[in-house]
N, C-alpha and C positions, 0 to 999 in steps of 0.2 A: 472468490477468485474470478468468477465469470463476470461479475459487475465491474471489476477493475481491470478485466482483461489481463490477468496475472497468471503466471505459471505457478506450479506447486511451490510451497515454501521450501527453502533449502533444507536438506537433511541435517545440516549442521546447526539449524536453528535451535535456540534454547529460550526458556522462559516465555514460550508462546502463550498469549492470552487472547481471548475472544469474548466480546460482549455483544449482545444484540438488544435493541430497543425498538419500540414502536407499537403499533396497533394494527387493526385490520386495514387501515388506510395508509400506513407508513411502515417502513422497516429500515433500520440503521444497523450496520455492523462496524465494529471497530476492533482491530486486531493489532498486536505488536509482538515483536520477537527480537532477540539479539542473534547475531551471526558474525563470523569473521568477515572483514572487509572484502576480501576477494570473492567470497560466496555471495555477498550482497550485490556486488557489481555484476557477477555472472547472472544472478536472478533478474536484476534490472534489465540486462541486455536480452535475456530470453523472453521476457514478458512484453507482449505487444503494447499493452497499455502504457508502461513506463518508457519503452523505446520510442513511442510516438508522442509522448507527453510534452507539454510546455513545462520547462524546468526553471524555477526561480530559486534564489538564495535569500530567504527572508531574514536570516540571522547568520552570523559566521558559523561555519560547521554544519549548517542545516540546509538540506536540499528538499524542495517541494516539487512533486510531480503532479501537475494538473492533467488528469486523464480524461479522454473521451470515453465515457462509461459504455459498458456492454450489457446485454441481457435485460434491457428495459430500465436500467437504473437511471437516476437523475443526476447523480454526482459520484465521483470517484477521485481519490487522491492518495498518494503515498508520500510520506515524509521520511527522510533518512537523516539521522543524527550521526554525522561522520566522526564525532568525538567519542561517543559511547557505543557506536555500532548498533544502534537501536532503530528498528524500522516500525513505522506506524502506518496502518492501512485504515482508511475511512471511506465507506460507501453507503449510499442510501437510495431508496426508492420511495416515491409517494404519489 
């Protein structure tokens, strides 16, 4: 959350998954969750990273938030699938 400058995941989130990869030189975290659309929107607005992000629509129903990372991370993004209400978080440091 610090690397993506994100607020805490909504309490209504379901199916939360988190994976980490890397070595002593790199670290990658990927997380995902489902939540009601209104809760996703509120979370996006409360999070400085997504609020200040560059937003693109690479596919219909998909929003990509290119975030200026925090905490020394080199990359941070959030993708929101507005059709399935699935949120993907991807951050890394190297």
